PASEBA-1860 file (N, C-alpha, C; in nm, 3 decimals):
! residues 94
1> MNLFQRIK> 0.525/-1.266/-1.090/0.377/-1.270/-0.962/0.288/-1.177/-0.989 ~ 0.212/-1.169/-1.004/0.111/-1.103/-1.000/0.043/-1.005/-0.861 ~ 0.045/-0.913/-0.875/-0.032/-0.885/-0.720/-0.144/-0.995/-0.635 ~ -0.208/-1.045/-0.716/-0.301/-1.112/-0.682/-0.225/-1.241/-0.590 ~ -0.166/-1.314/-0.697/-0.064/-1.438/-0.661/0.029/-1.359/-0.526 ~ 0.095/-1.259/-0.514/0.201/-1.244/-0.425/0.114/-1.240/-0.283 ~ 0.002/-1.122/-0.295/-0.099/-1.114/-0.177/-0.174/-1.282/-0.104 ~ -0.199/-1.376/-0.246/-0.287/-1.447/-0.160/-0.131/-1.615/-0.109
9> QQASSLEI> -0.051/-1.583/-0.185/0.094/-1.663/-0.096/0.116/-1.619/0.026 ~ 0.184/-1.428/0.029/0.176/-1.432/0.148/0.087/-1.387/0.310 ~ -0.066/-1.392/0.238/-0.187/-1.447/0.359/-0.181/-1.578/0.380 ~ -0.114/-1.647/0.317/-0.112/-1.802/0.348/0.014/-1.855/0.442 ~ 0.106/-1.780/0.391/0.268/-1.763/0.468/0.245/-1.773/0.633 ~ 0.334/-1.844/0.671/0.302/-1.811/0.819/0.364/-1.739/0.909 ~ 0.431/-1.622/0.805/0.500/-1.501/0.888/0.379/-1.397/0.889 ~ 0.273/-1.422/0.820/0.209/-1.290/0.820/0.093/-1.340/0.916
17> KLLCQIPI> 0.073/-1.301/1.006/-0.050/-1.282/1.101/-0.176/-1.251/1.067 ~ -0.132/-1.090/0.993/-0.273/-0.988/1.008/-0.259/-0.956/0.879 ~ -0.374/-0.864/0.810/-0.333/-0.866/0.658/-0.256/-0.718/0.679 ~ -0.290/-0.677/0.756/-0.211/-0.555/0.776/-0.050/-0.585/0.746 ~ 0.017/-0.657/0.770/0.141/-0.690/0.756/0.199/-0.702/0.615 ~ 0.117/-0.762/0.517/0.137/-0.781/0.375/0.157/-0.628/0.301 ~ 0.277/-0.608/0.284/0.309/-0.451/0.253/0.261/-0.447/0.113 ~ 0.216/-0.305/0.082/0.125/-0.311/-0.069/0.220/-0.144/-0.061
25> SDSEYNEL> 0.271/-0.142/-0.214/0.347/-0.002/-0.244/0.167/0.088/-0.309 ~ 0.248/0.201/-0.359/0.122/0.331/-0.338/0.053/0.264/-0.488 ~ 0.134/0.195/-0.593/0.097/0.133/-0.728/-0.016/0.044/-0.707 ~ 0.079/-0.036/-0.613/-0.020/-0.175/-0.559/-0.181/-0.137/-0.547 ~ -0.139/-0.012/-0.417/-0.244/0.015/-0.409/-0.375/0.073/-0.476 ~ -0.308/0.145/-0.614/-0.414/0.178/-0.650/-0.474/0.082/-0.760 ~ -0.388/-0.015/-0.780/-0.467/-0.138/-0.835/-0.523/-0.166/-0.784 ~ -0.533/-0.224/-0.627/-0.632/-0.266/-0.501/-0.801/-0.194/-0.521
33> LEYTRLKV> -0.721/-0.074/-0.532/-0.867/0.050/-0.584/-0.917/0.024/-0.675 ~ -0.916/-0.017/-0.771/-0.947/-0.065/-0.913/-1.040/-0.181/-0.884 ~ -0.947/-0.249/-0.845/-1.000/-0.368/-0.820/-1.140/-0.360/-0.726 ~ -1.110/-0.302/-0.604/-1.215/-0.269/-0.539/-1.357/-0.206/-0.604 ~ -1.341/-0.130/-0.655/-1.449/-0.063/-0.731/-1.529/-0.121/-0.850 ~ -1.485/-0.221/-0.929/-1.514/-0.313/-1.023/-1.599/-0.435/-0.944 ~ -1.539/-0.514/-0.827/-1.588/-0.579/-0.751/-1.726/-0.519/-0.660 ~ -1.674/-0.441/-0.605/-1.805/-0.384/-0.523/-1.944/-0.360/-0.582
41> SSLYIQAT> -1.887/-0.282/-0.718/-2.030/-0.249/-0.814/-2.095/-0.406/-0.883 ~ -2.020/-0.516/-0.848/-2.091/-0.611/-0.890/-2.090/-0.716/-0.816 ~ -2.075/-0.679/-0.660/-2.092/-0.744/-0.574/-2.246/-0.814/-0.521 ~ -2.244/-0.940/-0.480/-2.354/-1.011/-0.431/-2.346/-1.016/-0.337 ~ -2.441/-1.024/-0.226/-2.369/-1.014/-0.074/-2.393/-1.189/-0.042 ~ -2.433/-1.272/-0.121/-2.375/-1.387/-0.077/-2.258/-1.465/-0.175 ~ -2.155/-1.348/-0.194/-2.042/-1.447/-0.236/-1.947/-1.435/-0.157 ~ -1.873/-1.510/-0.147/-1.741/-1.500/-0.124/-1.701/-1.407/-0.113
49> PDIMLSVA> -1.608/-1.376/-0.044/-1.504/-1.247/-0.017/-1.409/-1.346/-0.062 ~ -1.305/-1.232/-0.131/-1.160/-1.265/-0.167/-1.059/-1.242/-0.104 ~ -0.972/-1.262/-0.082/-0.842/-1.198/-0.026/-0.787/-1.054/-0.037 ~ -0.822/-1.052/-0.191/-0.793/-0.915/-0.246/-0.904/-0.794/-0.186 ~ -1.032/-0.820/-0.202/-1.061/-0.724/-0.103/-1.057/-0.704/0.031 ~ -1.050/-0.791/0.096/-1.010/-0.793/0.241/-0.876/-0.676/0.249 ~ -0.788/-0.772/0.171/-0.650/-0.678/0.212/-0.675/-0.525/0.175 ~ -0.783/-0.516/0.082/-0.839/-0.375/0.002/-0.929/-0.279/0.095
57> LVQVAIRT> -1.010/-0.350/0.166/-1.022/-0.251/0.301/-0.938/-0.224/0.420 ~ -0.811/-0.363/0.451/-0.773/-0.299/0.547/-0.680/-0.210/0.495 ~ -0.615/-0.209/0.370/-0.512/-0.097/0.306/-0.593/0.059/0.350 ~ -0.739/0.052/0.297/-0.829/0.191/0.301/-0.799/0.228/0.444 ~ -0.809/0.147/0.522/-0.785/0.184/0.674/-0.658/0.233/0.757 ~ -0.545/0.195/0.694/-0.457/0.200/0.702/-0.435/0.389/0.635 ~ -0.456/0.374/0.528/-0.406/0.458/0.454/-0.481/0.621/0.494 ~ -0.630/0.617/0.516/-0.692/0.721/0.509/-0.757/0.776/0.680
65> YVDGNYWD> -0.829/0.614/0.688/-0.923/0.662/0.824/-0.833/0.688/0.922 ~ -0.904/0.827/1.033/-0.820/0.868/1.102/-0.936/0.898/1.193 ~ -1.069/0.907/1.233/-1.142/0.891/1.333/-1.295/0.879/1.254 ~ -1.378/0.874/1.369/-1.510/0.879/1.279/-1.572/0.710/1.211 ~ -1.648/0.759/1.146/-1.708/0.643/0.999/-1.616/0.583/0.951 ~ -1.555/0.459/0.907/-1.467/0.440/0.846/-1.537/0.434/0.668 ~ -1.679/0.423/0.667/-1.738/0.433/0.550/-1.720/0.551/0.423 ~ -1.710/0.650/0.568/-1.702/0.786/0.482/-1.580/0.812/0.428
73> YFLAELGI> -1.457/0.745/0.463/-1.313/0.745/0.440/-1.350/0.659/0.274 ~ -1.338/0.522/0.312/-1.381/0.426/0.198/-1.441/0.489/0.091 ~ -1.566/0.543/0.148/-1.639/0.581/-0.048/-1.549/0.687/-0.101 ~ -1.488/0.764/0.018/-1.426/0.925/-0.062/-1.334/0.846/-0.110 ~ -1.261/0.719/-0.090/-1.167/0.668/-0.127/-1.133/0.609/-0.295 ~ -1.310/0.546/-0.250/-1.335/0.478/-0.389/-1.375/0.585/-0.499 ~ -1.453/0.674/-0.413/-1.532/0.759/-0.535/-1.650/0.712/-0.601 ~ -1.704/0.599/-0.550/-1.840/0.522/-0.562/-1.920/0.540/-0.501
81> YVSISKRN> -2.076/0.537/-0.502/-2.175/0.448/-0.421/-2.166/0.376/-0.402 ~ -2.197/0.300/-0.242/-2.203/0.157/-0.184/-2.326/0.160/-0.148 ~ -2.396/0.083/-0.159/-2.536/0.065/-0.066/-2.481/0.010/0.090 ~ -2.588/0.061/0.135/-2.523/0.031/0.314/-2.545/-0.063/0.326 ~ -2.643/-0.167/0.246/-2.671/-0.363/0.243/-2.508/-0.403/0.226 ~ -2.478/-0.350/0.120/-2.300/-0.393/0.072/-2.211/-0.342/0.174 ~ -2.269/-0.212/0.269/-2.161/-0.164/0.329/-2.155/-0.292/0.451 ~ -2.286/-0.305/0.480/-2.278/-0.395/0.598/-2.224/-0.537/0.550
89> YLGQVF> -2.273/-0.615/0.468/-2.200/-0.708/0.399/-1.986/-0.661/0.407 ~ -1.927/-0.576/0.370/-1.827/-0.586/0.347/-1.740/-0.567/0.469 ~ -1.852/-0.515/0.602/-1.805/-0.464/0.716/-1.788/-0.634/0.823 ~ -1.875/-0.676/0.724/-1.877/-0.852/0.807/-1.722/-0.882/0.755 ~ -1.670/-0.876/0.625/-1.573/-0.927/0.528/-1.434/-0.865/0.642 ~ -1.434/-0.740/0.648/-1.341/-0.634/0.722/-1.277/-0.713/0.841
END
């Protein structure tokens, strides 16, 4: 089962109440980051967010956020520029 299928299955499970409860290994985290880089760079604000993007936002918070502005950590982790309008949209997804 690939990562997307596993996340989708676990997110719909009655055992998972919060996305942070979905276990993500370091290699899966790297896969999520790559997916997020591609997704964010081609993101349209009206697009329907997917579960992979939501899990990626949560995982970045779990693994990197300490205090202050989450977006500073997010941008540093992705290593790409994300416009303020996209960050606002992603904040709603988060």
